[in-house]
C-alpha positions as CSV (number, residue, x, y, z in Angstrom):
1,M,78.1,123.2,111.0
2,I,81.5,122.2,112.2
3,G,82.5,118.6,111.4
4,Y,86.3,118.5,111.9
5,L,88.8,120.6,113.8
6,E,92.6,120.6,113.5
7,G,94.6,122.9,115.7
8,T,96.7,123.2,118.9
9,L,95.5,121.7,122.2
10,L,95.4,124.7,124.5
11,F,93.7,123.2,127.5
12,K,92.4,119.8,128.7
13,L,90.4,118.4,131.5
14,P,88.4,115.1,131.5
15,Y,85.3,115.7,129.4
16,Y,86.3,119.0,127.8
17,I,89.2,120.6,126.0
18,I,90.0,123.9,124.2
19,I,91.5,123.7,120.6
20,L,93.1,126.8,119.2
21,V,92.4,127.2,115.5
22,N,93.6,130.3,113.7
23,G,93.4,132.4,116.9
24,V,90.0,131.1,117.9
25,G,89.6,128.7,120.9
26,Y,86.9,126.1,120.5
27,Q,85.6,124.5,123.7
28,V,84.9,120.8,122.8
29,E,83.4,118.1,125.1
30,V,85.0,114.7,124.7
31,P,84.4,111.2,126.0
32,L,87.1,109.7,128.2
33,S,88.1,107.4,125.3
34,T,89.1,110.4,123.3
35,F,90.6,112.2,126.3
36,S,92.9,109.3,126.9
37,E,94.3,109.6,123.4
38,L,95.0,113.4,123.5
39,P,98.5,114.7,123.0
40,E,100.1,117.1,125.5
41,K,99.1,120.8,125.7
42,G,100.7,122.8,122.9
43,E,100.7,119.9,120.4
44,N,98.7,119.5,117.3
45,I,95.3,117.8,117.6
46,K,92.7,116.6,115.1
47,L,89.1,115.7,116.1
48,Y,85.9,114.8,114.3
49,I,83.2,117.2,115.6
50,H,79.5,116.8,116.2
51,T,77.8,120.2,116.4
52,Y,74.8,120.1,118.7
53,S,72.2,122.8,118.7
54,K,69.1,122.8,120.8
55,D,67.1,125.5,122.6
56,N,69.6,128.3,121.9
57,V,72.5,126.1,123.1
58,L,75.4,125.3,120.8
59,K,77.9,122.7,121.9
60,L,80.8,120.9,120.1
61,Y,81.5,117.3,120.8
62,G,84.8,115.8,119.7
63,F,85.9,112.3,118.9
64,S,89.2,110.7,117.9
65,S,87.5,108.5,115.3
66,L,84.7,108.8,112.8
67,E,83.1,105.7,114.2
68,E,82.8,107.3,117.7
69,K,81.3,110.4,116.1
70,E,78.8,108.4,114.1
71,L,77.8,106.3,117.2
72,F,77.3,109.5,119.2
73,S,75.1,111.0,116.5
74,N,73.0,107.8,116.4
75,L,72.7,107.6,120.1
76,I,71.4,111.1,120.6
77,E,68.7,110.4,118.1
78,I,67.2,107.8,120.5
79,S,64.5,109.1,122.8
80,G,65.8,109.5,126.3
81,I,69.5,109.6,125.3
82,G,71.0,113.1,125.3
83,P,74.5,114.2,124.7
84,K,75.6,113.6,128.3
85,L,74.5,110.0,128.4
86,A,75.9,109.4,124.9
87,L,79.3,110.7,126.0
88,N,79.1,108.5,129.1
89,I,78.4,105.4,127.0
90,L,81.3,106.2,124.7
91,S,83.5,106.7,127.7
92,R,82.9,103.1,128.8
93,I,82.6,101.1,125.6
94,T,84.0,101.3,122.0
95,P,81.8,101.5,118.9
96,S,82.8,97.8,118.1
97,E,81.8,96.7,121.7
98,F,78.5,98.6,121.3
99,S,77.8,96.7,118.0
100,E,78.7,93.4,119.7
101,I,76.3,94.2,122.6
102,I,73.5,95.0,120.2
103,N,74.1,92.0,118.0
104,N,74.2,89.7,121.1
105,G,71.2,91.3,122.7
106,D,73.3,92.0,125.8
107,L,71.2,94.9,127.1
108,R,72.3,94.1,130.7
109,R,75.7,95.5,129.9
110,L,74.1,98.8,128.5
111,K,71.9,99.1,131.6
112,A,75.0,98.9,133.8
113,I,76.3,102.2,132.4
114,P,75.4,105.0,134.8
115,G,73.3,107.9,133.6
């Protein structure tokens, strides 16, 4: 399982990037929060990775912070929340905002997130 990647940012579009590590390009899906923090193409990048495997599908999800990665991992364990919705949630709220929403019981704010 891949848990962390460090390499050169080869390509980037909202929601996915390619990181070149020792001659191998890894396609990694990222939330907009991580995308907005990315360096320019050709620069060094470091991401925490969640390796997702289901039904013969292997995908890598990358996050700029360990807190984002852990929240993503916890979200996809909830019935009805898959990786796409979890990325959407992380694209709109930070892990600390998520904790605040849960602690305050403000589920209305979560329901407002599309997906």
